[in-house]
N, C-alpha and C positions, 0 to 999 in steps of 0.2 A: 596717919592720914596723908602726910606729904608723899610717902612712898607709894601709896595707891594712886594718888593723883599723878605722880611722875610716871607710873607705869602706863598711863593712857597717852602720854606724849608721843611715843613712837608711832602707834597706829594713826593718830590724828595727823601727824606730819606726813606719813606715807600716803594717806588719802589726799591731803592737800597737794602734795607734789604730783601724785597720780592724776589728779584732776587738771593740772596744768599741762601735762604731757600731751603732745600731739604727734601723730605718725608723719604727717606731711611737714616737710622742711621747706622753709622759704629760701629762695635763691640767695637772698642777702645774708642769710645766716649759715649757709652751707659750708663755706670755707672755715668759719669759726668752729662749727660743730665737728667737722673733719679734723681740724687741728687738735681740738680737745680730745677726741676719741683716739687719735694716733698717739698723743702724749700719754693719755691714761692707760691705754691697753698695750702699747708697744714701747714707747720711749722709757717710761718708768721701769718696766721689767728689764730692759736692756741695760739701763744704768745700774740696777740692782745686781744683775748677773755679772757685770764687769767689776763691781765693788766686791762681790762675794768671791770672785776669782782672784782678785788682788789680795784679799785678806786670807785666802786659803782656809775657809771655814769647813767644818765637817759637812758631809753631803746632806744630811737631814736638815740641818740649820740653813744651809745654802738654798735648798729647795723651798723651805718655808718662807724665807725672805723674798725670793723671786716671785713666788705665788702670791704673797701678800702685796707685793708691788703691782701685780697684774690685776688686782681686784678692781671692780667698777667704781665709779664716782660714789661718794658717800651720800646718804640721804640727809645728813646734817648740813651738807652744802645747800641742798634745796631748802631746808628750813631757814637757813640764814638769808638766802636769796628772797624767799617769801617775806620774811620779817622786815627786811630793809628795802624791799622793792627793787632789787638789783637783777633785772631781766629774769624774772621767775620762769617765764615760758621757755626761754633759752636754756636755763639751767636744768629745768625738768626734762627737756628734750635730751640734753647731754646725759643726764642720769639714766633716763629710760633706755636710750640706745646703748650706753656703755654696759648697762645691766644685761641687755639681750645679747650683745656681741661678746660679753665676757664669758658666756657659757662655752663658746668655741675657743676664745683666746686663752683662757686659763687652762683649758684642757691641752691646747697645743704647747703652752709653756711647761706644763707638767711632763709632757713627753720630751721636751728639749733639755730640761734640767736633770 
């Protein structure tokens, strides 16, 4: 019974975060959103790429690590923000835009690595 109940958690959280997302970004939040997106989609993969080069891992492992680092913000972040009322609209905006932009950025990282 608990397993079936737990299976419903992800869709419910995705709907809750999706309802909080808005396309229009307020000017007061623009710098914070841009910082988060640059960190999530560019800085993390650059750091992972440098670490992989330093450790001299085999190519498949290296590519996997860099692509995992380039993934968008996790939906669990939105769930925690909603649960504890930690700027849920801001977090859902970051999650939504990072998801949309990650289609291009992950593809670009896959070409670079």
